[in-house]
C-alpha positions in Angstrom: -0.1 -0.1 0.3 1.5 3.4 -1.1 1.2 6.3 1.6 1.3 9.9 0.8 5.0 10.9 1.4 3.8 13.4 4.7 2.4 9.9 6.3 3.6 10.3 10.2 6.0 7.3 10.7 3.3 6.2 13.6 0.2 6.0 11.3 2.2 4.1 8.4 3.5 1.6 11.3 0.0 1.1 12.5 -1.1 0.5 9.1 1.4 -1.8 7.8 0.7 -3.5 11.4 -3.0 -3.8 10.9 -2.6 -4.9 6.9 -0.4 -7.9 7.9 -2.9 -8.9 10.6 -5.7 -8.3 7.9 -3.5 -10.9 5.5 -3.3 -13.4 8.3 -7.0 -13.3 9.1 -7.7 -13.6 5.4 -5.4 -16.8 4.9 -7.0 -18.4 7.9 -10.2 -17.6 6.5 -9.4 -19.3 3.6 -7.7 -22.3 5.0 -11.4 -22.7 7.5 -13.4 -22.4 4.1 -11.4 -25.2 2.7 -12.1 -27.5 5.8 -15.8 -26.6 6.0 -15.8 -27.4 2.2 -14.0 -30.8 2.4 -16.1 -32.0 5.6 -19.4 -31.3 3.4 -18.5 -33.2 0.7 -17.2 -36.0 3.0 -20.9 -35.9 4.6 -22.7 -35.7 1.4 -20.9 -38.8 0.3 -21.8 -40.6 3.1 -25.3 -39.1 3.2 -25.6 -40.6 -0.5 -24.2 -44.0 0.6 -26.7 -44.3 3.2 -29.3 -43.3 1.5 -28.6 -45.9 -1.2 -28.2 -48.7 1.6 -31.5 -47.6 3.1 -33.1 -47.8 -0.5 -31.9 -51.0 -1.0 -32.7 -52.7 2.1 -35.2 -55.4 1.8 -38.5 -54.4 2.8 -39.4 -55.8 6.4 -43.2 -56.1 7.2 -44.1 -55.3 10.3 -46.7 -56.8 12.0 -49.6 -54.8 13.5 -50.0 -56.8 16.3 -50.2 -55.6 20.2 -47.3 -56.6 22.6 -48.1 -59.4 24.8 -49.8 -58.3 28.0 -47.1 -57.8 31.0 -48.0 -60.3 34.0 -49.4 -58.2 37.2 -46.8 -58.6 40.0 -47.9 -61.2 43.0 -50.2 -60.2 45.5 -49.3 -60.6 49.0 -51.8 -61.2 51.7 -52.2 -58.4 54.3 -50.2 -58.3 57.7 -51.6 -60.4 60.3 -51.8 -57.8 63.8 -49.9 -58.6 66.3 -51.6 -59.2 69.8 
């Protein structure tokens, strides 16, 4: 970046510092975007594989019968009074 010749050195240094960090942030953003895109591509491929697996499963007929009854717990006799 070209600055006017009368730019104070402190301002020029600050702008250089900010420009350097902006470049670092931009590089990190590109790496993050690349990682996200790679992850999305892998997840999309897995989703397609799962969709194909589910589509190729034999259809399982699920009977519409109620579950078996649950036995009641045994009834205990009432306590005998102590005399």
